[in-house]
BAKOLDO-139323 format. One line per 5 residues: number of its first residue (from 1); for each residue z, x, y of N, C-alpha, C, CB. Coordinates in steps of 0.05 Angstrom, whole numbers. Glycine has a CB too. Layout:
residues N
NUM	Z,X,Y,Z,X,Y,Z,X,Y,Z,X,Y; ...
//
This chain:
residues 140
1	34,-284,-187,50,-267,-205,55,-247,-192,40,-260,-230; 83,-235,-201,87,-214,-185,88,-192,-204,112,-218,-168; 87,-171,-197,85,-146,-215,122,-128,-198,43,-124,-206; 127,-114,-214,146,-88,-205,143,-68,-210,166,-85,-210; 150,-53,-209,160,-22,-203,152,-17,-178,148,3,-222
6	170,-27,-160,175,-26,-134,170,7,-118,206,-37,-134; 163,1,-103,155,36,-91,177,32,-58,103,43,-81; 190,57,-59,199,56,-23,191,82,-16,236,51,-14; 174,79,9,174,105,24,192,108,47,147,111,33; 201,130,49,221,126,85,195,140,102,262,153,91
11	194,131,131,177,146,139,194,146,171,143,134,135; 192,166,183,205,180,215,182,171,235,208,223,216; 197,153,248,164,150,269,171,171,292,156,111,288; 139,182,296,144,205,312,127,195,337,134,235,297; 136,214,356,118,208,383,88,198,384,116,236,398
16	76,215,362,48,212,359,43,187,350,37,231,342; 62,165,337,62,141,323,66,115,350,89,143,299; 74,129,374,79,111,391,57,114,418,111,114,397; 66,86,433,54,86,459,75,94,480,42,59,464; 58,97,507,71,107,525,103,103,531,57,100,542
21	102,76,517,135,67,515,157,67,500,139,49,518; 148,88,481,158,90,456,165,71,436,173,100,458; 144,52,435,143,30,418,122,41,395,134,2,436; 118,27,370,103,38,345,75,15,355,123,32,307; 52,44,358,28,32,364,18,7,334,6,62,369
26	12,-13,339,7,-26,321,-16,-25,292,5,-43,336; -31,-6,300,-46,6,275,-38,26,263,-69,12,279; -12,40,278,1,57,251,23,43,233,16,85,262; 20,19,232,34,11,211,18,2,188,51,-9,218; -10,3,195,-24,7,168,-30,36,154,-49,-5,172
31	-26,50,175,-21,81,163,0,88,141,-11,100,186; 25,78,150,46,73,136,42,66,117,59,60,143; 33,43,123,30,21,89,6,36,72,16,-23,96; -12,44,80,-32,56,67,-26,95,51,-56,54,92; 3,107,67,19,122,48,32,110,34,34,138,57
36	49,91,28,57,69,11,45,72,-11,52,44,21; 21,51,5,5,48,-31,-8,80,-49,-34,23,-25; -8,95,-30,-16,115,-50,2,132,-62,-33,130,-40; 23,136,-48,51,147,-61,56,121,-80,81,154,-36; 55,97,-86,58,75,-104,45,89,-139,35,45,-87
41	19,90,-126,0,95,-141,5,125,-158,-24,94,-122; 10,144,-135,23,170,-154,43,166,-171,34,191,-138; 61,157,-165,83,147,-177,82,135,-205,92,129,-160; 57,125,-208,50,110,-231,23,132,-248,39,75,-219; 23,145,-236,9,173,-246,-24,168,-250,23,182,-278
46	-27,149,-222,-58,141,-214,-62,162,-186,-62,101,-204; -61,181,-192,-80,198,-159,-100,190,-157,-90,230,-157; -106,185,-137,-129,176,-131,-157,191,-132,-126,168,-109; -148,213,-125,-175,241,-136,-174,241,-160,-172,277,-127; -149,248,-177,-160,237,-209,-173,217,-217,-142,232,-225
51	-164,191,-198,-188,169,-209,-214,173,-202,-185,142,-200; -214,188,-178,-244,190,-172,-262,211,-196,-247,204,-138; -249,234,-195,-265,252,-214,-255,245,-236,-264,282,-210; -249,235,-246,-249,226,-283,-262,198,-281,-211,222,-301; -265,174,-270,-271,157,-283,-294,145,-259,-246,141,-295
56	-301,158,-228,-322,156,-210,-316,125,-195,-354,159,-227; -289,120,-200,-277,95,-181,-257,101,-160,-263,74,-196; -267,96,-131,-249,98,-105,-230,68,-97,-272,105,-78; -209,66,-98,-198,40,-85,-210,43,-48,-155,39,-90; -214,22,-42,-224,19,-12,-211,-13,-12,-265,24,-5
61	-205,-18,18,-183,-46,29,-208,-59,33,-156,-44,62; -209,-83,24,-233,-107,27,-217,-120,48,-242,-130,-2; -187,-126,48,-179,-153,75,-152,-146,70,-188,-194,71; -143,-145,102,-114,-140,108,-97,-163,126,-113,-112,123; -80,-171,108,-66,-193,131,-28,-176,139,-63,-237,108
66	-32,-183,160,-8,-169,167,4,-184,190,-14,-139,174; 34,-187,183,50,-201,204,72,-183,215,62,-226,194; 68,-178,244,86,-167,261,116,-187,269,67,-161,285; 134,-178,259,157,-197,263,173,-182,279,171,-207,237; 175,-151,282,191,-138,295,175,-118,301,215,-132,284
71	184,-98,319,177,-70,325,189,-49,320,175,-66,344; 181,-26,313,190,4,309,192,21,340,164,21,287; 206,43,334,207,61,365,200,75,355,228,69,384; 202,96,371,212,130,369,229,139,361,216,144,387; 237,157,331,254,164,322,261,142,299,270,171,343
76	256,117,295,270,102,276,253,110,248,271,68,284; 284,99,232,272,109,206,257,79,186,302,127,187; 235,81,176,224,59,164,227,65,132,193,55,175; 222,43,126,225,45,95,200,25,86,258,33,83; 185,37,70,159,19,62,159,5,34,133,37,62
81	170,-14,27,171,-27,2,145,-38,-3,192,-46,0; 127,-28,-34,99,-37,-48,109,-44,-69,75,-18,-52; 97,-68,-71,92,-76,-101,64,-87,-106,113,-99,-110; 51,-87,-135,31,-104,-142,41,-130,-144,19,-96,-165; 18,-151,-133,33,-179,-123,6,-192,-147,32,-191,-76
86	-22,-185,-144,-33,-192,-171,-51,-176,-169,-42,-219,-180; -70,-179,-189,-92,-156,-186,-104,-164,-209,-84,-124,-185; -139,-162,-223,-155,-168,-237,-171,-142,-240,-167,-191,-229; -190,-135,-256,-205,-117,-260,-222,-102,-237,-219,-126,-276; -220,-124,-225,-239,-109,-190,-218,-107,-165,-269,-137,-173
91	-199,-119,-168,-185,-107,-142,-152,-114,-155,-197,-127,-106; -140,-105,-137,-110,-109,-140,-102,-115,-109,-93,-80,-153; -80,-134,-113,-67,-146,-77,-39,-142,-75,-70,-182,-69; -38,-109,-59,-10,-102,-46,5,-122,-36,-12,-84,-25; 30,-117,-39,58,-135,-25,69,-109,-8,88,-150,-54
96	73,-111,11,86,-93,29,111,-97,55,64,-84,39; 129,-96,51,142,-103,67,157,-70,84,160,-128,52; 154,-72,112,155,-54,130,185,-62,136,132,-56,153; 215,-46,134,237,-55,136,247,-30,160,252,-57,104; 270,-37,184,276,-25,198,300,-29,191,267,-26,219
101	321,-9,193,353,-18,190,355,-48,173,368,-22,225; 343,-45,146,353,-64,139,334,-97,143,379,-60,153; 325,-92,168,315,-121,182,276,-110,168,322,-122,233; 262,-134,158,236,-136,161,219,-142,181,232,-148,149; 206,-122,190,189,-119,214,169,-120,210,188,-101,227
106	155,-118,192,125,-122,184,117,-133,155,112,-95,187; 98,-150,148,94,-166,121,62,-158,120,103,-204,120; 54,-143,101,25,-141,92,22,-149,64,14,-114,95; -3,-160,67,-16,-168,38,-38,-142,48,-32,-209,31; -40,-125,24,-71,-114,20,-87,-118,-2,-72,-88,22
111	-113,-126,5,-132,-129,-20,-153,-110,-27,-144,-152,-20; -149,-93,-45,-160,-67,-53,-175,-69,-78,-138,-48,-57; -197,-68,-68,-229,-73,-95,-235,-34,-103,-276,-94,-69; -241,-41,-129,-259,-13,-138,-283,-16,-118,-271,-13,-175; -291,10,-122,-326,22,-114,-328,45,-137,-331,40,-74
116	-350,35,-145,-353,65,-162,-377,85,-147,-365,59,-198; -388,102,-159,-400,125,-134,-420,121,-117,-411,149,-143; -429,98,-124,-455,87,-113,-455,63,-88,-470,74,-138; -422,60,-87,-411,48,-66,-412,14,-78,-429,57,-36; -415,12,-99,-419,-16,-109,-399,-24,-122,-440,-21,-124
121	-386,-49,-118,-364,-62,-133,-361,-60,-159,-363,-85,-129; -346,-49,-173,-338,-48,-193,-310,-53,-205,-345,-30,-197; -309,-53,-237,-285,-60,-254,-265,-25,-258,-301,-76,-289; -247,-36,-253,-225,-13,-257,-232,-5,-289,-188,-25,-252; -219,16,-309,-226,28,-334,-198,7,-341,-228,69,-340
126	-192,-4,-370,-174,-1,-382,-148,12,-379,-183,4,-395; -150,33,-372,-120,51,-374,-109,37,-343,-123,97,-374; -123,55,-329,-110,42,-297,-104,12,-297,-133,46,-270; -124,-8,-307,-102,-38,-308,-85,-47,-313,-102,-54,-314; -85,-31,-340,-56,-32,-355,-42,-18,-345,-53,-25,-381
131	-42,-2,-335,-13,15,-325,-10,-4,-298,-17,56,-317; -27,-14,-285,-18,-27,-261,-6,-54,-275,-44,-31,-238; -17,-63,-289,-7,-98,-303,20,-91,-315,-31,-114,-335; 24,-71,-330,50,-64,-346,76,-50,-323,40,-38,-371; 73,-68,-301,92,-63,-281,110,-84,-284,82,-62,-255
136	116,-97,-291,134,-121,-295,130,-141,-279,160,-116,-293; 151,-166,-277,158,-183,-260,172,-179,-237,167,-197,-271; 176,-181,-221,194,-182,-190,186,-192,-175,201,-163,-174; 198,-196,-144,190,-202,-118,204,-184,-110,193,-229,-105; 193,-176,-85,199,-158,-61,234,-172,-48,167,-161,-33
//
């Protein structure tokens, strides 16, 4: 099942993101993806601080699958596209594609689960779940 409300985040590659050869360090792609997931949630009125304060729920990454297809360099402009690929009341699977010049350079599947204030896995409330679920069907 695929969901829509695709979010796009543009990110410029800075010196701090690169190794000595000017190539983006592999872990920085995960930082870019995290920012894009956060902005996706914000766009859907699901700011993470408000969710924590109001519902006592925090989203944490349970697992990541990343496929590096190409690479980015200093000063490149990247576009990270994010959608919800699947979800249930306890987890969300985000599909993310990172583009450079309209070419995919990385594919990421991030499984994010909910934990409560005690650090235990919990279910998201109906408002959060249905907001994410109502994003419609579409693929990236």
